[in-house]
C-alpha positions in Angstrom: -2.4 134.9 44.2 -5.9 135.5 45.4 -7.0 139.0 44.0 -10.7 138.9 44.6 -11.9 140.8 47.7 -13.2 138.8 50.8 -16.9 139.6 51.0 -19.1 138.9 54.0 -22.7 139.8 54.3 -25.3 139.4 57.1 -28.8 140.8 58.0 -29.6 142.3 61.3 -33.1 142.9 62.9 -32.1 146.6 63.6 -32.6 149.8 61.9 -30.0 150.9 59.6 -29.3 154.0 61.8 -28.7 151.9 64.8 -26.2 149.6 63.0 -24.5 152.7 61.5 -24.0 154.2 65.0 -22.7 150.9 66.2 -20.1 150.9 63.4 -19.0 154.6 64.1 -19.6 155.6 67.6 -16.3 155.0 69.7 -18.2 154.2 72.8 -20.3 151.7 70.7 -17.5 150.1 69.0 -15.5 148.9 72.0 -18.7 147.0 73.3 -18.4 144.7 70.1 -15.3 145.6 68.0 -12.2 147.2 69.1 -11.4 150.0 71.6 -10.6 152.9 69.1 -10.0 155.9 71.2 -11.4 159.1 69.8 -12.8 157.5 66.5 -14.3 159.9 63.9 -16.3 158.9 60.8 -14.5 161.5 58.8 -12.4 161.3 55.6 -8.8 161.6 56.4 -9.0 160.6 60.0 -6.3 158.3 60.9 -6.6 155.8 63.9 -4.8 152.8 65.2 -5.5 149.8 67.5 -4.1 146.3 68.4 -5.8 143.1 67.8 -4.9 139.4 67.3 -5.2 136.2 69.2 -4.1 134.9 72.7 -0.5 134.3 71.2 0.4 137.4 69.3 -1.3 141.1 68.8 -0.7 143.1 65.7 -0.6 146.8 65.4 -3.2 148.1 63.0 -2.9 151.6 61.4 -6.0 153.0 59.4 -7.1 155.9 57.5 -10.6 156.7 56.7 -11.2 156.8 52.9 -14.9 157.4 52.5 -17.9 158.2 54.6 -21.3 158.2 53.4 -23.8 158.2 56.4 -25.6 156.0 57.0 -24.7 153.7 54.2 -20.8 153.3 53.6 -17.7 153.4 55.6 -14.3 152.8 54.0 -10.8 152.9 55.6 -7.4 151.4 54.9 -6.3 148.3 56.9 -2.5 148.2 57.4 0.1 146.3 59.4 3.2 148.6 59.2 5.5 146.1 61.0 4.6 143.7 58.3 4.3 145.9 55.3 0.7 144.7 54.8 -2.0 147.0 53.4 -5.7 146.4 52.3 -8.9 148.3 52.4 -12.0 147.5 54.2 -15.5 148.7 53.0 -18.7 148.5 54.9 -21.9 149.0 53.2 -25.5 149.2 54.8 -28.7 148.5 52.8 -32.3 148.7 54.2 -33.6 145.4 53.8 -37.1 145.9 55.5 -38.6 147.9 58.1 -36.2 147.7 61.1 -33.9 145.5 59.2 -30.4 146.1 57.8 -28.2 144.2 55.5 -24.5 144.6 55.8 -21.8 143.9 53.2 -18.4 144.0 54.1 -15.5 143.8 51.3 -11.9 143.4 52.5 -9.8 144.0 49.4 -6.0 143.4 49.2 -5.7 140.3 51.2 -4.0 138.5 48.0 -0.8 140.9 48.8 -0.5 139.0 52.3 2.0 136.7 51.2 3.4 135.1 54.5 3.6 131.8 56.4 1.8 133.4 59.3 -1.6 131.7 59.4 -3.1 134.8 60.9 -2.7 136.6 57.6 -4.5 134.0 55.2 -7.7 134.6 53.8 -9.5 131.9 55.7 -8.3 133.4 59.0 -9.8 136.7 57.9 -13.0 135.1 56.7 -13.4 133.4 60.2 -12.5 136.5 62.1 -15.1 138.6 60.0 -17.8 136.0 60.5 -17.4 136.0 64.3 -17.2 139.8 64.4 -20.2 140.5 62.2 -22.4 137.5 62.7 -22.2 137.2 66.4 -20.4 140.3 68.2 -22.0 143.0 66.2 -25.4 140.9 65.7 -25.6 140.3 69.5 -25.1 144.0 70.1 -27.5 145.6 67.6 -30.3 143.1 67.8 -32.4 143.0 71.1 -34.5 140.9 73.1 -37.0 141.3 76.1 -37.0 139.6 79.3 -40.4 138.5 80.7 -40.7 137.1 84.2 -43.5 136.3 86.4 -44.1 134.9 90.1 -46.8 133.9 92.1 -46.9 135.7 95.6 -49.1 134.8 98.4 -49.3 138.2 100.0 -51.4 141.3 99.8 -51.3 143.7 97.0 -50.1 146.3 99.4 -47.2 144.4 100.8 -46.2 143.5 97.4 -46.1 147.0 96.1 -44.5 148.3 99.0 -41.6 145.9 98.4 -41.6 146.8 94.8 -41.3 150.5 95.5 -38.5 149.8 98.0 -35.8 147.7 96.5 -33.1 148.8 99.0 -31.9 146.1 101.2 -34.3 143.9 99.7 -34.8 142.7 95.9 -32.1 145.6 95.0 -29.6 143.0 96.1 -29.9 141.0 93.0 -28.7 144.1 91.0 -25.4 145.1 92.4 -25.4 144.1 96.1 -27.8 146.2 97.5 -29.2 148.7 94.6 -31.3 151.5 95.9 -33.7 153.9 94.1 -34.2 157.8 94.5 -37.9 158.7 93.5 -41.3 159.5 94.6 -42.8 157.4 91.9 -45.1 160.0 90.7 -45.6 160.0 86.7 -43.1 162.1 85.3 -40.8 161.9 88.1 -37.0 161.0 87.7 -35.9 157.7 88.8 -32.2 157.2 89.8 -30.9 153.8 90.5 -27.9 153.9 92.9 -25.2 150.9 93.7 -24.3 150.1 97.1 -21.6 152.9 97.2 -24.1 155.6 96.0 -22.8 155.7 92.5 -25.6 156.1 89.6 -26.3 153.1 87.6 -29.2 154.2 85.6 -31.6 157.1 85.3 -35.3 156.9 84.1 -38.6 158.5 84.2 -42.1 157.1 85.6 -44.1 156.7 82.6 -47.1 155.4 84.3 -47.9 154.4 87.7 -51.3 152.8 88.9 -50.9 151.9 92.5 -51.3 148.1 93.2 -51.7 147.5 89.5 -49.0 148.8 87.0 -45.7 150.7 87.0 -43.8 151.6 83.8 -40.3 153.3 84.0 -38.7 154.4 80.7 -34.9 154.5 81.0 -32.6 157.1 79.4 -29.5 155.9 77.4 -27.2 158.1 79.5 -26.6 158.3 83.3 -26.3 161.8 82.9 -29.1 162.8 80.5 -29.0 166.4 79.2 -31.9 168.5 80.2 -35.0 167.8 77.8 -33.6 164.5 76.4 -36.0 161.8 75.5 -36.0 158.2 77.1 -34.5 155.6 75.0 -36.0 152.3 73.9 -35.4 150.4 77.3 -38.2 150.3 79.7 -39.2 148.2 82.9 -42.8 147.2 83.4 -44.4 145.8 86.4 -48.0 144.3 86.4 -49.8 142.8 89.2 -53.2 140.9 89.0 -54.9 139.0 91.5 -55.7 135.3 91.0 -58.8 133.2 92.0 -57.1 131.9 95.2 -56.5 135.1 96.6 -52.7 135.2 95.6 -51.2 137.7 93.2 -49.1 137.3 90.0 -46.4 139.9 89.6 -45.2 140.0 85.8 -42.1 142.1 84.9 -41.0 143.0 81.4 -37.5 144.3 80.8 -36.2 145.6 77.6 -35.5 145.9 74.8 -31.8 144.8 75.6 -28.9 144.0 73.5 -28.7 140.2 73.0 -25.3 140.2 74.6 -26.7 141.3 77.9 -29.8 139.2 77.8 -28.3 136.3 79.7 -26.7 138.3 82.4 -29.8 140.3 83.2 -32.1 137.3 82.9 -30.1 135.8 86.0 -30.5 138.9 87.9 -34.2 139.1 87.2 -34.7 135.5 88.3 -33.0 136.5 91.6 -35.0 139.8 92.0 -38.3 138.2 91.5 -37.5 135.4 93.9 -36.5 138.2 96.4 -39.6 140.2 95.8 -41.8 137.2 96.7 -39.7 136.3 99.8 -39.9 139.9 101.1 -43.6 140.3 100.4 -44.6 137.0 101.8 -42.7 137.6 105.2 -44.3 140.7 106.0 
């Protein structure tokens, strides 16, 4: 019988507080882990969820045993229908500045004596390697999208298109996204979808007409009064080329790596539309 705990480790290019929040915030957990309604990182808190593969789903019942923010979280991991009980412990260590090492220990797997391959140590090993090495890593680690396009139009035309995405380049972001703002430094920026729903909210950090625009975004679409903007920002730079054309450079991020591919495709379409609308004026 296997008595040693299963141990999986990984290193993330993200600060320890960010990794801890991903592990314990119910809204973030459902983005990379399981949808655990009402999860609380408190000793004695009980929760349940279902998980498995395309063939079968298993009920998991758990109870938080230990919490030491932002370094340690431990809870039971049981399958009541199969009388299976184990203990999961996650520890976080600051490896370097903005870098975190995670150590997961899953004890009690040796008691899972069954012919079901989903309860084998190799199955758990593969599952935790995917959850930690891909799903969590792509959620807490970030990247920045950088795009540029050469536009044969006046700076005035380009900037006018840039500041008026509705029915123009906003089509790349939700089928006709529009924006509410006066674009003055310090002003709020509200992105709306085609039905008028708020998709994101930010604040103009800097605006130099025909040269540079930076909008810092809030983490919440309904930011509390006086709250600070988050890490994510959109930056637009316009520079004149020797042949009289202009280069528009766009920087978007940082974004969780899981969103990079989808947002890159939208920005590819977005700058293409900015070019087309600017040159057609």
